[in-house]
C-alpha positions, 0 to 999 in steps of 0.5 A: 500500500505504501509503495502504491501510494508513493507511485500515485503521488508521482503519477497523479500530478503528471497525469493530471498535468498532461491530460487536464492541465486546466484543472491542475491548479484546482485539484492539486491541493486535494491530490494527496488526500484523494490518493491516500483515501483510494489506496486505503480503500483498495488496501482494506479490500485486499486485506479483508480477503486475507482476514476472511480466510479465518473469520466468518463471512458475517463479519464482511457484512457487518463491517461493510454496512458499518463502513457504508453508514460511516462514509454516508454520514461523514460525506454528508456532513463534511461535504456540506461544510467544506465542499469537495475537500470535505468529501475527499477527507470523509472518504479518507477517514472512512477508509482509514477506519475500515483498514483499522477495523479489518486489522483489529478483526484479523489480529483478534481472530488470529489470536483466538485461532492460535489459542485454540490450536495450542489448547487442542 
């Protein structure tokens, strides 16, 4: 995720400057927020695939619904307050929370699995 984020930090400004030069100055302040939000969103999806190999599928529904509610609330509130930058920050915050939730779930379930294997 860190390597991909670093690549987007180089590639996005170049891409926008080459193909959307007129918008470059407008979107430049939010490029880092957008890139990090999208990278964390994608990272959480792939991380979730690993975690789901040793957890129940119901966890996916629970965390996805919670993420949907959180992103909905944050985008409504923050977009109303600060426009596009607020929307981008809301997506970043919601995706960061989802990554943290998946990591916590994975660590918790892995520790429980390890404890059960040792006790058997």
